[in-house]
N, C-alpha and C positions, 0 to 999 in steps of 0.2 A: 504494500500500500504506500502510495506517495502522496504527500500533502504539500500545499503551498499556502502562504498566509491568505486568509479570507476565502479559501476554497474548501469545498467538501473533498474528502479523500476520494481519489479515483484510481481505477485499476489501469495503470499505464506501464507498470514495471515490466510487463510481459513483452513490451515493444520498446526497447531502448532508443531506437531511432526516433520514434514518435514522441517519446518522453523528452528527448533533447530538443526537438523542434517545438514542442509545447512550451517548455520552460523558456526558450529563447523568445517565443512570441509574447509570452506574458511579461517578460523582462523588457522587451523593446517597444511594444505597442502602447502608445499613450492616447490612442483614440478609445474613449470609453465604450463606444458602441461595438466596434469590432473586437475589442479585448473581451468584453462581456460575452459576445457570441461564442468565441472560442472557449472561454471558461465554462459556459453552460454545456457545451458539447462534452467537455471533460467530466463535469459533475454528473451528467446524465448517462455517462458511460457509452456515448455514441462514437465508438472508436473508428468505425468505418467512415463516418463524416469527418472526424478529425484527420484521418489519413488522407482523405480527399482534399481537405483544405490546407493541410500542412506539409505533406510529403511531396505533393506535386507543386511545381512552380511555373508561373507564366513565363514562357520563353521569349527572350528578346529577339525578334526577327529583324529582317532587313529594314523594316519601317518602324520598329518599336514594339509596343505592347498593345493588345486589345483584348478585353474580356469582361466578364460579369463583375459588377461591383459587389463586394462582400468581404467577409473576413478571411484571413489566411493567405498563404503564399501563392495560391492559384487564382486569386481574384485581384481586382483593382481596388486599392485602399490606400490610406495614408502611408502606412509602413512600406508597402511595396513601391509606392512613388518615391519615398525618401531613399530607399535602397537603390532603386534604379537610377535616380538622379545623382546620388553620390558616386555610383560606378561610372556613369556616363561622364560626369565632370572630371573624375580621376583619369579616365581614358583620354579625354581631350587634353588635359594638362600634360600627360605623358607624350602624346603624339604631336601636339601643336605648340606647347609651351617653349618660348624662346627668350624669356626674360621680360617680355612685354605683357601688359594686362590683356587677358583673353576676354572675349565677348560672347554672350549668349542671348538669344531672343526667345522669349517664352510668351505664348498666347494661348487662348482657350475659347471653347464654344459655350453654348448655353445649357449643357447637360448638368444633371445633378453632380455636385462635387467638383466640377471643372475648375472653377475659380480657386477652390481650396487646393486642389492638386497643383495648379500653376504656382501658387504661393509657396508651397512646400518645395517645388522644383527650384524656384528662384532662390530660396534659402540655401539649398544644397550647393548651388553654383556660387553664391556669395561666400559661403564657408570655405571655398577653395580659391577665393580671390578674383572671381570673374566680375566684369561689368555686365549687368543684366538689364535687358530691355524687356520689361514686363508690360503687356498691353493693359490699359486702364479699363477696357471694356471688351465685350465679345468681339471676336475677330474672325474673318475667313481664313481657312487654312492656307490658301496661296499667298497671303500677306507674309507668312513666316519665311518661306524661301526668298521672297522679294526683300524682306528686311535683312536677312542674313547676308545677302549679296550687297545691298546698298550700304548697310552700316558696317560692312567688313567684319562680321562676326565669325566665330569659329564653329558655332553649333546653334541649331534652332529646335525648339520643342513646341509642338501643338498638342494641347490636351483636347482630344476629340475621339469619338468612336464613329465619326462620319454618319453613315445611314443605318448603323446597327440599331437593334431594339433599345428602348429607353433604359433597360436594366444595365446596359453596358457603358463602359467608357474606355478611353484609349490614350496612348502616349506616343505620338508620332514624332520621329526625329528627322530633322533636315540637316544632312552633312554633319558628321561623317556617318558612314554605314560600314560596319565591320563586325565579323563574327566574334572578334576579341572583346567587344563591348560586354557580352554576356559574362565572360570570365572576369572582367573588371567589376561587374555588379556583384558577383559571388565573393569577390575579395573585399567588398565594402558594405557588407550587410548590416553591421552594427551602426546605428545612428550616432552621429557625433553629438556632443553635449547640447549644441544649439540647433539641432536639426528640426525641432518642433516649434521653434520661436518664429512665428510668422510676422511678428512685429518688425523683424529685420527688413521686410520689404519696403519700409520707409527710409532705408539707408540712402545715402548720397550716391551709392553705386547702383541704384535702380532708377531707370528712366523709362518713360512711356514712349514707345517707338512711333505711335500712330501720328502725332502731330508732324513728325519729320517725314515719314514714308508715304502717307496718303497723298499729299499734293504731288509728290514726284511720280507716284504710280499713275495717277489720273492724267498728269501732264504727258507722260509717255504714251498712254492710251490715246489721248487727244492728238498727239503728233502722228501716231501710226494711222489714225482714222482721218486725219486732217484733209488729205487730198481727195477723200471720198465725200466728206461732208459737203463740199461745194456742189456736189451733184444732186443733193436733196432738193426736191421741188416743193410743191404745196400739198403733196399727198399727206393725209392724216391717217396714219396706220396705228390702230389702237392695239396695244399689247396688254395681255394679262400676265401678271407675275405672282409666283408664290415662292417664298423662301422655305416652305415646308417646316414651319415652327423653328427655323434656324436663325443664322446670323446674317443672312444675305441682304435683307431689305434695304438699309440705307446705303450699303456699299454698291449694290447693283444700281440703285437710283443715280448715284454719283457717276458710275461708269457709263450708264446710258446717256447722261447729260454730256459727259466728255466726248462721246461719239456723235453728238449732235442730234440725239433723239428727243422729240418733243415730250416733255414730262407730263403735259396736260393729257396726253393720250395713254398714260400708263395706269392700269388698274391693278391694285394689289389685293389679293384675297384676304379680307379682314380677319377671318378666323385663324389664318396661318401666318399673319404678318410678323408678330412678335415672337421672340424665342420662348419656347415652352419645353422644359425637359421631359414632360410626360407625353408629348406628341398626341394630344387628345383626339384629333380628327382623322388620324390615319392608323391603319394596322401596322404598317412598316413605314418609317419616314424616308422612303427611298423612291425617288421619281422613276427609277427603272421598273418599278412594279406595275406601271401603266395606269389604267383608268382608276384602279382602287386608290391610288395616291393622288390622282389629278381630278377627281370628280368635283371638288369644290371649285377648282379653277375653271373647269368646263362650264359649270353652272353660272359662274360670274361672267365668263366670256359670252355665253349664249344670251344672257340678259342684257348685255351691253354691246352686242354686235362687234365683238373683238375676235378676229380670225386667228390670232397666234397666241400661244401660251409659252412662257418661259418659266422653267422651274429649276431651282437649285436644290441640292440635298442640304441637310442641316449645317454642314460646315462650308458650303458654297465652293467646293472644288470640282463639282460635276454639274452638268447642265442637261436638262431634258427639254425637248421642244415638241409642241403639238400644233397642228394646223387644222382648221375646219374645212372640210371638203364641200364641194357643191351639193353633195347628197345630204348634207347636214351632219354627217358623221365626223368624228374627230380622228385624225391620223396622228398617232404618236410615233415620231421618227425614232428608229433604233440608232444605236451608237455608230454603226457602220454607215447608215444613210446620212447622218449628220457629218460624219467624217468626210464623206464624198462631197457634200455641199460646202462645208467650211474649207476643205482643201482646195476645191475649185475657186472659191471666193478669195482665198489667200493668194492663189496663183495669179488670177487675173488682176487683183488689186496691186500686187507687188510689181507685175510687169508694166503697169501704168505709171509707176514712179520713174522719174527721170534718172534717178541714181541707182537703178536696179543693176544687179550683177548679171553676167552671162548665165544662162540656164545650167551650164556645166558646173557652176559654183553654187548652185542652189540645192537645198535638201528638204525633203519631207520624211517623217519617221512614223512608223506604226508598230504596235506590238505584234508578235507572231500569231496571236489568236484573232487579230482584227482583220478587216477586209483588205484585200489587195488592190482596191480601187486606185489608191494613190500610186501604186506600182504601175498600173495600166496608164495612168496619166503621165507618169514620168517617162515611160517608153514613148509616148506620143509627143512630148514636148521637150525632152532632152534634159530635164533636171534629174536629180538623184533621189532614189528611194532606199531607205535602210529599214530593215526589220530587226527588232530586238526581242528579248524576253518580255514576258508580261510584267508591267509595272513601270511607272514613270521614273523610277530611279535609273533604270537602264537608258531610257530615252533622254532624260536630262543629262546624264553623263556623256552620252554621244553628242548631244547638242553643244555642250560645253567645249568638248574637244574640237568640234567643227568651227565654232565661233573663234576659238583661239587660233585656228588655222586660216582665218579670214573668209570663211564661207558664210552664206546666208541660210539660216534655218527658218523656213517659213511656217511650218506647222508640224505638230505631232499629235497623235491621238491613240486612244484605246477604245475598244468597242463598248466598254462599260461607261459610256458617256463622259469620258475624260478627254479634255482638249487643251492643248497648249498652242495659243495663237501668238506668233512672235516669240521673242526670247527675253522679255522683261522678267518673266517668271519661268524658270526651267522646271516646271512641274505642271500638273493639270490645274486649270484656273477657270472655275465656273463663272467668276465675276466678269473678266474680260471677254470670255466666250459669249456671255449673254449680250454684251455690247456689240460685238462683231456680228452675231446672228441677227440682232435687231437692225443693224445698219444694212446688212445684206438683204434682209426681207424688205426694208423700206425701198431700196433701189429696185428690187425685182417687182414689187407691187406698182411702183411708178412706171415700170415698163409693161405693166399688164400681165405679169407672171406671178404665180404663187410659188412657194417653196417646193411643193410637190411637183408642179409642172416643170420647174427647173431641174429637179432630180430626174424626171423622165427624160428631159433633154440630154442630161449627162449620160443616162443609160443608152439613149439612142446613138450617142456619139462614141462612147467607150465600151459599150456592151453591158448587159445586165450583170450585176454582182449581187446575187440573192443569198441572204444568210438566214440561218435558223439556229439560234442559241438558246440554251436553257440549262436546267440542272436537276439533279436528284439530291435529296437530303439523306445523309447517313451519319448517325451519331457515334458509330463505333469505328475508330481508326483501323482496327484489325480487319474489319469487313472491307473497308475501302482498299486496303492493301491486297486482299484476296481478289477483289474485282480486277485490279490492274494486273496482278500476277496471272490470273486466268486468261486475260487478253494476251499477255506475253507468251503464254504456253498453249495457245489456241490450237495450233497445228504443229506439233513437234516435228522437227527435221524438214520443214518445207523451205523454200528458197528465201523466205523472209525471217528465218531464225525463230520460228514458232508463232509469229504474229498471224492474225487472220489474213487469208489470201484474197478475200472478197466478201461481197454481200449477196444474199439471195442466190445461193449456189453459183457464185462467181458471175452472176449477171453483170455486176459491177466489180471489176477486179482492182485490187490494191496494187499500185505500181511503185510506191515508196513508203517507207516508215522512218520516222525520226523519234527516238525515245530520249528525252532530256533528263530522265531519271537514271538510265543505265549508260547513256552516252553513245548509243547505237544510232547510226544514220546510214541507211541503205544507199543513199545518193552520193556519198563520199567514197573516193577510191579506197581509203583505209577504213571505211565504215565507222568513222569517229565523227561525232557531231561537232560543228564549228561554233554553235552557240553554247554559252555556259551550261554546265551540267550540275544538277543538284539531286543528291540521293535522298534528301529529306522531304522532297515533294514528288508528286506523280504528274507526268506530262508526256503524252504520246500523240504524235501527229501522223495522219495517214493521207496519202494522195491516191485518188482513184482515177481509172481511165475515163470516167465520165466528166472529169474536170473538177470533181469535188475535192476540197481540202477540209479535213475534219480533225479537230484536236480535242482530246479528252484530258482533263487536268483536275487536280484538287484545288480548293481554295485555301489561301494562306490565313484567312481570318474567319471562315465559316465552315460548318460541317457539310460541305457540298462536294459532289462530283459534277463538274461542269462540262458541257460540250459546246463546241463552237464549230460552225460549218459555213462554208461559202461555196456556191456553184457559180462559176464565171461562164457566161454565155458569149458567143461571138457577136460582134457588132452586126446589127441587122436582124438578129433573132429577137423579135419584139413580142413574142408570145409569153408574157410573164407568167400567166397562169400555168402554162405547160411546164415552164422552168421550175416553178414552185412545186407543182405536183411531183416532178422528177426528184427534186431535193427532198421533199417530205417522205417519198417512198424510201429513199436511201436512209434517212434519219430514223424512220420507224424500224427499218431492218437492223440498223446498228443497235438500237435500243433492245430489240427482241433477241438478237443473235449474240451481241457482244456484252452489253451491260447487264442483261438478265436481271431486271429489277425485282421480279417475283422471287427468284431464287435467293437473292441476297437481302431481300427486305428493304429495298431502297424506296424512299418516299418521293413521289413525283411532285414537282412544283405545282402549287395550287393555281387554278385559273383565276384571272382577274375578275 
C-alpha cells in the first residue's frame, strides 16, 4: 500500500512504472483540476485509466502536438504545455543560440485554455532568456509564420487545434521542425521554479506583435493585389463570410479591404461571427465537411441574394468556397477545384505584371495527394511544377529555397483547402486566400462569368481532372497497420512485390506503386522512392492504366484512413458524367477489394 499526503491509500505498488509516473504528476502539476482528476483515479483504484493517462505521452510530431484536453501525459494540459515549451526552448537555445537574444512568437485561437497555454508557453521561453512576442488577442495561424519571418525570430508557437472537435487543443510550431525536439522535451520534464508564474508575461521582454505585423501584412497584400484593383468596375458582388466561430472575422475584413473589395457588400453570418470555443452551431467546425458546416451561411446568402460564400476554419489557415448555381443549388468547391482556379488566377495575374520573370523561373507547388492540374498547366505554359509530401512544411521549405535562388513562387496548395498565394507567408493562409478569391470572383463576374463557369473553361482547355477523396475512421492503430500490410501482401510474388495488380479482375491494371512507408517505388530504376520516407506513417500511391492516380494514407492528427484519387481526362473529352462514373467505379472497387471495411470494422465517413 502506498500513500501520499491528502490521498487515500491506493494499490499502485504492483506497477512500479505507474507509481513513479503518478508521484511525478502529483509533484509537478499545480493545476488543481487536472491534479485532482489524476488523484481521484488513484483513490478509486482505476489503474487502467491511470495507465492510459500517465504511461502514454502525446508525441511531438513535425507540426507539434494535438489532442484531447484533460489530465495526464497523453492529453493537452498545463503541465504538458510547460514541459513541451521548456524542451522546445532548450532545443532552440542549443541549435540557434549564438550569444544574441533569441526571439519567439506565441499566438493563440479562441478555444478553451488557449490563452492560458500561450501564457505558460511565453513563461517557458522567458525563463530561458528569449524575447517573446505574445499576441494580445486571438490571432490567425498564418500570422505566426509571417511574424517569425518579419520580426526575425527563431521559433513560433500557435496554440490551436484548427478544425478539430471542441474537446481538443493543439500546439503548432513554426520553425524549427526536428525529431530531436521530442528528446529535448523528455530531458526537460520537471518544471522550473517559475514555470507556473504567468505574471511574468508582463515582463519588458514580452511585446505584442500585432501592432507591428498587421499593417505590413495588409500592405503586402494590397501591393500584390494592386495592379488588379484598377480593373474593378461598378459591379457589386455580394459575399457571405463565416469564420466558423473562429478568429477570422476582423482579419478577413481587413484583407478584403486591402484587395479593394467593397465592404458594404460583405455579409457575415451573425451566429458564427465571434469566437466561441464550444462551436455551438456546427457538429464539426470544419468547412471541409460541406453543407453541414455551411448551412447557416447558405441560409444568409439565399436571403440576401449573395452568390458566393467564403468560409475559414476556426484558426483561419484554410478556406472553403461555395457558389450558387443557376439551378438554385449550392456548389461547394473541393480543394482541388479551388487549387485549379486560384492557380490559374495567380498565373494570369502574375504574367500581367511588368516585372514578371520568365516562365522558366516561375514555380507552383502541390502536395503529392493533391490534383495534378497545376502540372498540366505548367506543361502548357512553361513554368515549373514541384510535388512534395503532404503538409505545408514541405512546400514552405521548397519555396524558401527557390526564393533564395531568385525564383518566383506563385502558388502552393493542398487538397485539404490549404492555399499559399505568394510568399509573404510560407504556409497555408486562409486570410489572404479569401482576399484573392474575392478579387478573382469580382473580375470574373464583371466579365459575365461565374467561378464554376471559369472552372469549366479551364477543364475545356487543360482536360478534366476529376477527384474523389474521402476517409474511413479506425480507432485502433493495430487494425490500421493490418489494413496496409494486407495491401502490401495482396498478391505475393507478383511483379509489383505483393501489391495489388489491378481492380475488378484487372479490368483496371496497376502500372506503378510508390510506398513512402517502406521506400519502394516501382518507377525508379533502383526501386527506391525519391520523396522522403517515413516508417511511422502509412502512405501508398498507385497509378492505373486508366489514368487514375490513387493514394491511401493515414492521418497525422486523426484516427482516419484517407484516400485521394484523381482521373485526368484528355482535353476535348467533355463528358464529365462519364468520367465521374468511371472514377466512382474504380473507387468502389478499391474500397471493396483493397480496404475491406467490413472485414476490418472501418467506419465510413458520414454523409453531409
